[in-house]
C-alpha positions as CSV (number, residue, x, y, z in Angstrom):
1,M,53.2,20.4,121.3
2,P,53.0,22.9,118.3
3,A,49.5,23.9,117.0
4,L,47.6,21.1,115.5
5,E,47.8,22.8,112.1
6,T,51.5,22.5,112.2
7,L,51.8,18.9,112.8
8,Q,53.2,17.4,109.5
9,V,50.8,14.3,109.3
10,F,47.9,16.6,110.0
11,Q,49.2,19.0,107.4
12,A,49.7,16.6,104.7
13,L,46.0,15.3,105.0
14,N,44.6,18.7,105.2
15,R,46.2,19.6,101.9
16,S,44.8,16.7,100.2
17,P,41.7,17.5,98.1
18,N,40.3,14.0,98.8
19,A,40.6,14.0,102.6
20,R,38.0,15.5,104.9
21,L,38.6,16.5,108.3
22,E,35.5,15.6,110.4
23,H,36.7,16.8,113.7
24,S,40.1,17.7,115.5
25,A,41.0,19.1,118.9
26,E,44.2,19.8,121.0
27,L,44.1,17.8,124.2
28,G,46.8,19.5,126.2
29,D,50.0,17.5,127.6
30,G,51.4,17.5,124.1
31,M,48.6,15.4,122.6
32,A,46.1,16.3,119.8
33,A,43.4,14.1,118.0
34,A,41.7,14.1,114.6
35,L,39.1,12.0,112.8
36,W,39.3,11.9,109.0
37,S,37.5,10.4,105.9
38,N,39.6,9.8,102.6
39,H,39.3,8.2,99.4
40,H,41.4,7.5,96.3
41,D,44.4,9.2,97.7
42,A,48.3,9.0,98.1
43,Q,50.2,10.5,101.0
44,D,53.8,10.6,101.9
45,Y,55.1,11.4,105.3
46,E,58.7,12.6,105.5
47,A,60.2,12.7,109.0
48,P,57.3,14.2,111.0
49,G,58.4,16.0,114.3
50,H,55.7,14.1,116.3
51,H,54.5,10.4,116.7
52,T,51.3,9.3,115.4
53,L,48.7,6.4,116.4
54,S,46.1,5.8,113.9
55,C,43.2,3.3,113.7
56,Y,41.0,2.5,110.9
57,I,37.5,3.1,111.8
58,A,35.7,2.0,108.6
59,G,37.1,0.7,105.2
60,G,40.9,0.5,104.5
61,T,40.9,-2.7,102.6
62,G,42.4,-0.8,99.5
63,T,44.9,0.8,101.7
64,F,48.5,-0.2,101.4
65,R,52.2,1.2,101.8
66,R,53.9,1.4,98.6
67,E,56.7,-0.8,99.7
68,Q,54.1,-3.3,100.8
69,P,51.3,-3.7,98.3
70,D,50.0,-7.0,99.3
71,T,49.4,-6.0,103.0
72,K,46.2,-4.1,103.4
73,G,44.2,-2.6,106.2
74,S,40.8,-3.0,107.4
75,P,38.6,-1.7,110.2
76,D,40.2,-1.8,113.9
77,K,43.7,-2.1,112.3
78,L,46.2,0.2,113.9
79,C,49.4,2.0,112.7
80,I,52.2,3.4,114.7
81,L,54.2,6.1,113.1
82,P,57.2,7.4,115.1
83,A,58.4,10.8,114.8
84,E,61.3,11.2,111.8
85,H,59.9,8.0,110.1
86,Q,59.2,7.9,106.4
87,S,56.1,6.2,104.7
88,A,54.3,6.3,101.6
89,W,50.5,5.4,101.2
90,V,48.1,4.4,98.6
91,I,44.3,4.8,99.5
92,N,42.0,2.9,97.2
93,G,38.4,3.1,98.0
94,E,36.8,4.7,101.1
95,I,38.4,4.9,104.5
96,R,37.5,6.6,107.7
97,L,40.4,6.9,110.3
98,A,41.3,8.4,113.7
99,H,44.6,9.8,114.7
100,L,46.2,10.6,118.0
101,Y,49.5,12.8,117.6
102,F,51.7,13.3,120.6
103,S,55.0,15.1,120.9
104,P,58.6,13.8,121.6
105,E,58.5,15.4,124.8
106,Q,55.5,13.7,126.0
107,F,57.0,10.3,124.8
108,A,60.3,11.4,126.9
109,L,58.2,11.8,130.0
110,G,56.4,8.7,129.6
111,C,59.8,6.7,129.3
112,V,60.9,8.4,132.6
113,T,57.7,8.1,134.7
114,L,56.1,5.1,133.4
115,L,59.1,3.0,132.1
116,D,61.9,4.3,134.4
117,R,64.3,4.5,131.4
118,E,66.2,7.3,129.8
119,P,64.4,8.3,126.6
120,R,67.4,8.5,124.4
121,E,67.6,4.7,125.1
122,L,64.3,3.9,123.5
123,Q,62.4,4.4,120.4
124,L,58.8,3.9,119.5
125,Q,58.5,0.9,117.1
126,E,57.0,1.6,113.8
127,S,54.2,-0.8,113.0
128,T,51.7,-1.2,110.1
129,F,48.2,-2.8,110.5
130,L,48.7,-3.9,114.1
131,E,45.9,-6.0,115.7
132,D,45.2,-4.6,119.3
133,P,41.6,-4.9,120.2
134,V,42.1,-3.0,123.6
135,Q,43.6,0.1,121.7
136,A,41.0,-0.2,118.9
137,R,38.2,-0.1,121.4
138,R,39.7,3.0,123.0
139,F,39.9,4.7,119.7
140,R,36.1,4.0,119.2
141,Q,35.5,5.4,122.6
142,L,37.5,8.4,121.7
143,I,35.6,9.3,118.6
144,E,32.3,9.1,120.5
145,L,33.0,11.8,122.9
146,N,32.0,15.4,122.0
147,W,35.7,17.1,122.0
148,D,34.1,20.7,121.9
149,E,32.4,20.4,125.3
150,P,34.8,21.0,128.2
151,G,33.9,17.8,130.4
152,E,34.0,15.7,127.4
153,R,37.4,17.2,126.1
154,L,38.8,16.1,129.7
155,L,37.5,12.8,129.3
156,T,39.1,12.6,125.8
157,S,42.5,13.7,127.3
158,S,42.2,11.1,130.0
159,L,41.5,8.4,127.4
160,A,44.4,9.7,125.2
161,H,46.6,9.3,128.3
162,E,45.6,5.6,128.5
163,M,46.3,5.1,124.8
164,L,49.8,6.6,124.9
165,S,50.8,4.7,128.2
166,H,49.5,1.3,126.4
167,T,51.7,2.2,123.6
168,L,54.7,3.0,125.6
169,L,54.5,-0.4,127.6
170,S,53.9,-2.6,124.4
171,Q,55.6,-0.8,121.4
172,V,58.8,0.8,122.8
173,G,62.0,-1.0,122.4
174,L,65.7,-0.2,122.8
175,R,67.7,1.6,120.1
176,Q,70.1,-0.4,118.3
177,G,73.9,0.5,118.5
178,L,73.3,3.5,120.4
179,R,76.3,4.8,122.6
180,L,74.9,7.5,125.0
181,K,77.0,10.5,125.8
182,G,76.5,12.9,128.5
183,G,73.1,12.8,130.5
184,L,72.5,11.6,134.0
185,A,73.4,8.0,135.3
186,A,70.4,5.7,136.0
187,H,70.6,5.8,139.6
188,Q,70.6,9.7,139.5
189,R,67.4,9.6,137.5
190,R,65.7,7.5,139.8
191,Q,66.6,9.7,142.7
192,L,65.5,12.6,141.3
193,V,62.0,11.3,140.3
194,E,61.7,10.0,143.8
195,Y,62.8,13.2,145.4
196,I,60.4,15.2,143.2
197,D,57.4,13.2,143.7
198,H,57.9,13.1,147.5
199,R,58.1,17.0,147.5
200,L,55.3,18.0,144.9
201,A,53.7,20.1,147.7
202,E,57.2,22.3,148.3
203,P,59.1,24.8,146.3
204,I,61.8,23.1,144.6
205,S,64.8,24.9,143.4
206,L,67.3,24.1,140.7
207,G,69.9,24.1,143.2
208,Q,68.4,21.6,145.3
209,L,67.9,19.2,142.3
210,A,71.6,19.8,141.1
211,G,72.9,19.3,144.6
212,L,71.4,15.9,144.6
213,C,73.7,15.1,141.5
214,A,76.6,17.1,142.9
215,L,76.6,19.2,139.7
216,S,76.5,23.0,139.0
217,E,73.0,24.2,138.2
218,Y,74.2,24.9,134.7
219,H,75.4,21.4,133.9
220,F,72.6,19.9,135.9
221,A,69.9,21.7,133.8
222,R,71.8,20.6,130.5
223,M,72.2,16.9,131.7
224,F,68.6,16.9,132.9
225,R,67.3,17.6,129.4
226,E,69.7,15.2,127.9
227,S,68.2,12.3,129.9
228,F,64.6,13.6,130.5
229,G,63.9,15.0,127.1
230,L,62.7,18.3,128.6
231,P,63.8,20.9,131.0
232,P,63.4,20.6,134.9
233,H,60.8,23.1,135.2
234,Q,58.6,21.6,132.6
235,Y,59.0,18.1,134.1
236,L,58.1,19.5,137.7
237,L,54.9,21.1,136.2
238,A,54.0,17.8,134.4
239,R,54.3,15.7,137.5
240,R,52.4,18.2,139.7
241,L,49.5,18.3,137.2
242,T,49.4,14.5,137.0
243,H,49.2,14.4,140.8
244,A,46.4,16.9,140.7
245,R,44.3,15.0,138.1
246,H,44.6,11.8,140.5
247,L,43.3,13.8,143.5
248,L,40.4,15.4,141.4
249,R,39.3,11.8,140.4
250,S,39.9,10.0,143.6
251,T,39.0,12.6,146.3
252,S,36.8,15.3,147.4
253,Q,39.2,17.8,148.6
254,P,38.5,21.5,147.8
255,L,40.6,23.0,144.9
256,G,42.5,25.1,147.2
257,E,43.7,22.1,149.3
258,I,44.6,20.3,146.2
259,A,46.4,23.3,144.7
260,L,48.6,23.6,147.8
261,A,49.1,19.7,148.0
262,C,50.5,20.0,144.3
263,G,52.7,23.0,144.7
264,F,50.7,25.6,143.5
265,A,50.4,29.1,145.4
266,S,46.8,29.5,145.0
267,A,43.7,28.0,143.6
268,S,43.6,30.6,140.8
269,H,47.2,29.8,139.9
270,F,46.6,26.1,139.8
271,T,43.3,26.6,137.6
272,H,45.4,28.9,135.2
273,R,48.2,26.0,134.7
274,F,45.6,23.3,134.6
275,R,43.5,25.0,131.9
276,Q,46.7,25.8,129.8
277,A,47.7,22.0,130.0
278,M,44.1,20.2,129.8
279,K,42.1,22.9,128.0
280,G,39.5,22.9,130.8
281,T,39.3,23.8,134.5
282,P,40.0,21.6,137.5
283,G,36.1,21.8,138.4
284,E,35.2,20.6,134.8
285,Y,37.6,17.9,135.0
286,R,36.4,16.6,138.4
287,Q,32.8,16.9,137.1
288,A,33.5,14.9,134.1
289,F,34.4,11.9,136.4
290,L,31.3,12.4,138.7
291,R,28.9,11.4,135.9
């Protein structure tokens, strides 16, 4: 995901003289969070390149979309703003709200690994002032964490993953009238996911994966990205890090053993990749779940 300051929804609020950023953090894995206060403002969002989940923490009873002036917000109401959407908002009175931003690549990865569907077939459904007590409770847990402390930041990241998974399972629908061209067939996608997940500890080459689909490396790489929303090497790294997080939470294996089990050449290489993605070390992540 691009740097937090480049995200369009974040930028729009950051430019407003009435909005105040209380806290923000990049969480890794294509996700970021922010906590805002605002009052007597107007905001327009024009086709952002990222998805946004928002939850009203306080106020909001004077907030509405310009095309829906009779529908107002309130505490614990949620909004789901997909990438490329357009919306115009009026904020009367005081409001405090939390945002979770996530990238199209992370959405695509969730579609494949959680829903077993091709991302191009699916879209995040826009929703205004949704009632979802489970998600609202997660947002309130999120803002209570100290995002600047490494262990807390890792807990924040894990909580953000729960929120994203919940959104994918409940707010994703089929694109209407879509005719897909190119990409891999459903049985090829399933075969690749199973093959990769059973060989995370092994070196995997592009040729091996292409051979499963009887394609040249060039055409396979292009079609993989069409279907999965990201290139093969990024998908493989994401799966290895997901498995590593599971082992860190659920076992007492030494870091060196976990590194090898997840396909990393050494504990130092594993730590470097983990820190890049999670903004903390594997040891800090494990410690956060031992409290």
